C-alpha positions in Angstrom: -31.2 -19.1 154.9 -31.7 -16.8 157.3 -31.5 -18.9 160.9 -32.2 -15.9 163.0 -35.5 -14.8 164.8 -36.0 -11.5 162.6 -39.5 -10.6 161.2 -41.3 -7.9 159.9 -43.6 -6.1 162.5 -47.4 -5.0 162.6 -49.7 -3.2 164.9 -50.3 -6.0 166.9 -46.4 -5.7 167.9 -46.8 -1.5 168.0 -45.8 -1.5 172.2 -42.6 -3.5 171.9 -41.8 -1.2 169.0 -42.2 1.8 170.9 -40.0 0.5 174.0 -37.5 0.1 171.6 -37.4 3.3 170.6 -37.9 5.2 173.6 -34.7 3.4 174.7 -33.0 5.8 172.4 -35.3 8.6 171.5 -32.5 9.9 169.7 -31.6 7.6 166.8 -35.5 7.0 166.6 -37.0 9.8 166.7 -37.9 9.1 162.6 -39.3 5.9 162.9 -41.1 7.2 166.3 -42.6 10.2 164.2 -43.7 7.6 161.6 -45.2 5.2 164.2 -47.1 7.8 165.4 -48.6 8.9 162.4 -49.1 5.7 160.6 -48.9 2.7 163.1 -47.2 -0.2 161.7 -48.8 -1.2 159.0 -46.4 -0.5 156.5 -49.0 0.0 153.6 -50.0 2.8 155.5 -46.5 4.6 155.4 -43.6 4.7 153.1 -41.8 2.0 155.0 -41.5 -1.2 157.0 -40.2 -2.1 160.4 -38.0 -5.2 160.8 -37.6 -6.5 164.2 -34.9 -8.9 165.6 -35.3 -11.2 169.2 -36.0 -14.5 170.1 -39.7 -15.4 170.4 -42.0 -13.0 170.6 -39.5 -10.5 172.0 -38.4 -7.6 169.9 -34.8 -6.2 171.3 -33.8 -4.4 167.9 -35.4 -2.8 164.8 -34.7 -1.6 161.7 -36.6 1.2 159.5 -36.7 0.2 155.5 -37.9 3.0 153.3 -36.3 5.9 151.4 -33.9 5.8 154.5 -32.4 2.8 156.4 -32.3 3.4 160.5 -31.5 0.8 162.6 -32.0 1.5 166.2 -31.0 -0.5 169.2 -29.5 -2.9 167.1 -27.0 -5.3 168.5 -24.4 -6.8 166.3 -26.1 -10.2 166.0 -29.1 -8.2 164.7 -27.1 -5.8 162.5 -25.8 -9.3 160.7 -29.4 -10.8 160.2 -30.8 -7.3 158.9 -27.8 -7.4 156.8 -28.4 -10.9 155.4 -32.1 -10.1 154.8 -31.9 -6.8 153.2 -29.0 -7.7 151.2 -30.8 -10.3 149.7 -33.0 -7.4 147.7 -32.2 -4.5 145.4 -31.6 -1.3 147.5 -34.3 1.2 147.7 -33.1 3.6 150.4 -30.8 6.9 149.6 -29.1 6.8 152.9 -28.2 4.7 156.2 -28.3 6.8 159.2 -27.9 6.2 162.7 -25.9 5.5 165.3 -22.2 5.3 164.3 -21.3 2.1 165.6 -24.8 0.4 164.1 -24.8 2.3 160.7 -20.6 1.4 160.0 -21.4 -2.3 161.1 -24.5 -2.6 158.7 -22.8 -1.2 155.8 -19.6 -3.6 155.9 -22.0 -6.1 155.5 -24.1 -4.5 153.0 -21.7 -3.3 150.8 -20.6 -6.5 149.3 -24.3 -6.8 148.1 -25.2 -2.6 147.2 -21.6 -2.1 145.7 -20.2 1.5 146.6 -21.8 4.5 148.4 -21.5 8.0 146.9 -20.5 9.4 150.4 -19.5 7.7 154.0 -19.7 10.5 157.0 -18.6 7.9 159.6 -18.5 10.5 162.5 -21.2 13.1 163.1 -21.7 14.2 166.7 -25.0 14.0 168.2 -26.2 16.9 169.8 -28.7 17.8 172.4 -30.4 20.9 173.9 -33.0 20.9 177.0 -33.0 24.3 178.5 -33.1 28.0 176.8 -29.9 28.9 175.2 -27.9 31.1 177.5 -27.2 33.7 174.5 -30.0 36.3 173.2 -32.0 34.5 170.8 -32.4 36.9 167.1 -35.7 38.8 167.3 -35.8 38.5 163.6 -36.0 34.7 163.3 -39.3 33.5 162.8 -41.6 31.1 161.7 -42.0 31.3 158.1 -45.5 31.9 157.1 -47.4 30.0 154.2 -47.3 32.5 152.0 -43.5 32.7 152.2 -42.8 29.4 150.4 -41.7 30.6 147.4 -38.9 32.8 149.0 -37.6 30.0 151.1 -37.4 27.7 148.5 -34.1 28.8 147.1 -32.6 28.8 150.2 -33.7 25.4 151.1 -32.0 24.3 147.7 -29.0 25.8 148.3 -29.0 23.9 151.6 -29.6 20.5 150.4 -26.8 20.9 147.6 -24.7 22.6 150.0 -25.0 19.7 152.3 -26.2 16.8 150.0 -24.0 17.0 147.2 -26.9 16.8 144.7 -29.7 18.8 143.7 -33.2 17.9 145.1 -34.2 19.6 141.9 -33.1 16.4 139.6 -35.5 14.4 140.4 -38.5 15.8 139.3 -37.8 19.4 139.0 -38.1 19.9 142.7 -41.7 19.6 143.4 -41.6 16.8 145.5 -38.8 18.9 147.6 -41.5 22.1 147.4 -44.0 19.8 148.5 -42.1 19.0 151.5 -41.1 22.3 152.4 -44.6 23.6 152.3 -45.9 20.9 154.7 -43.0 22.3 157.2 -44.0 25.6 157.1 -48.0 24.6 157.2 -46.7 22.7 160.3 -45.2 25.8 161.6 -41.8 24.1 161.8 -39.8 26.6 159.7 -37.8 29.4 160.8 -36.3 31.9 158.9 -34.8 35.7 158.9 -35.6 37.8 156.1 -34.0 40.6 154.8 -36.5 42.2 152.4 -37.4 39.1 150.4 -34.6 37.5 150.7 -33.9 34.3 153.1 -30.6 35.0 155.2 -30.9 32.4 157.6 -33.4 29.0 157.9 -34.1 25.6 159.6 -36.5 23.2 160.2 -38.0 21.0 162.9 -37.5 17.8 160.2 -38.8 15.2 162.8 -41.1 15.8 165.9 -41.9 13.4 168.8 -43.0 13.2 171.9 -39.3 13.1 173.3 -37.6 15.3 171.4 -37.8 17.5 168.0 -34.6 16.8 165.5 -33.3 20.4 163.7 -32.1 19.8 160.0 -31.7 22.4 156.9 -29.3 25.0 159.3 -28.4 27.3 156.6 -26.6 31.2 156.2 -26.5 32.5 153.5 -22.8 32.7 152.1 -22.8 36.2 152.0 -23.7 36.6 155.4 -21.7 34.2 156.8 -18.8 35.5 159.6 -21.0 38.2 160.9 -21.7 36.2 163.7 -25.6 35.6 162.8 -25.7 32.4 163.4 -25.8 31.6 167.1 -28.6 34.0 168.0 -30.8 32.7 165.2 -30.1 29.1 166.3 -30.9 30.4 169.9 -34.1 31.5 168.6 -35.0 28.3 167.2 -34.0 26.2 170.0 -35.9 28.8 172.5 -38.9 28.3 170.5 -39.1 24.4 170.0 -38.5 23.9 173.5 -41.2 26.1 174.7 -43.9 24.9 171.9 -43.1 21.6 170.3 -40.9 19.4 172.5 -38.5 18.8 175.8 -35.5 18.5 174.1 -34.1 20.0 170.8 -31.3 17.3 169.0 -29.3 17.4 165.7 -26.5 16.0 164.1 -23.7 17.5 162.1 -20.4 16.4 160.5 -17.5 16.4 162.6 -15.2 18.4 160.0 -18.2 21.3 160.8 -16.5 23.7 163.0 -17.7 26.5 162.8 -21.5 25.1 162.9 -20.2 23.0 166.1 -19.5 26.4 167.6 -22.1 27.6 167.1 -24.3 24.7 168.6 -21.8 24.7 171.7 -23.2 28.4 172.2 -26.9 27.4 171.9 -26.4 24.7 174.9 -25.6 21.8 173.2 -24.1 18.4 174.7 -22.7 15.5 173.2 -25.0 12.4 172.7 -22.9 10.3 171.0 -22.5 10.1 167.3 -24.3 9.4 164.0 -22.9 8.5 160.7 -24.7 8.6 157.4 -24.0 6.3 154.2 -25.5 8.1 151.0 -26.3 6.5 147.8 
C-alpha cells in the first residue's frame, strides 16, 4: 500500500509542474512541450503526469505514456513512482532522463517488468547556446513538404540503426511517416540532398521556450568519413538558435566517439548524463 504523497496532477497544478520543469529544462523538455500544447488534462494528451511532494507541494514529477520520463526525482520520489507504476502492466517503450534517476527507477521496476531489451547507462547530455565556430554547410536546409518521401527512407535507416528495431514493424511505418511529415510541416526537419538522395538529416524533435532537442542525426553510410557531419550539424544549430529556441540540446551514446567529436566542434558542452532503458 502506498504511504507516500504521490498523485496524478491536473490542470489546477500546472504552475507547480512548470516550476519543476524549469528546474531542469533539458530533462523536462519532452514533458514541457506536451504541457504547453495540452495542459495537464491527461485525456487530451498521450500520457499522465504524477507528482510527489508533501501536502499540495510538488517536488518531483514523472511522465507516464509511450515513454517514462522522471524529472527532478529524488530517491524517495523514485521509490514512490516505482511502487505506483510497478503495480500496473508496462505501457512505455522506454525510460529516458537523467542517468541517476533513470537507473534508480529501473533498478526498482525491473523486478516487476522483467528484462529490458537494452540499457544505455551513460549518454552525455550536451547543450549549445551560441553559433558554432565552424562554417555551416550552406546546402543543409529545411525539408519541404513535398520531400517527405525522399526523407522517409533515411529516417527509417537512422531509427533502425539507433534503436535496434525497425519503425516499419508495427503498422508498416504509417505512424512513423506521419511523425516525420509533422516535423517537416513544422519546419523542424533538416537535410542535405545529393540529387533526390538524403545524405544528412536531423530533426528538432522537441521544442520548448527553453530549449530545442535535436534527434535523428544521421549521415548516409556511403558519405561518412568525409567531414560532412560537423558543418551540417553547425547549420542545424545556427538555424535553431536564431529561429526556434535559446539553446540546442541533445544526448548521445557515450561510445559514439565520432558523433561526440562532431558535437564538440559545433560548440556543445556537457550538461550531465542521460540514461535510456529500451523495451
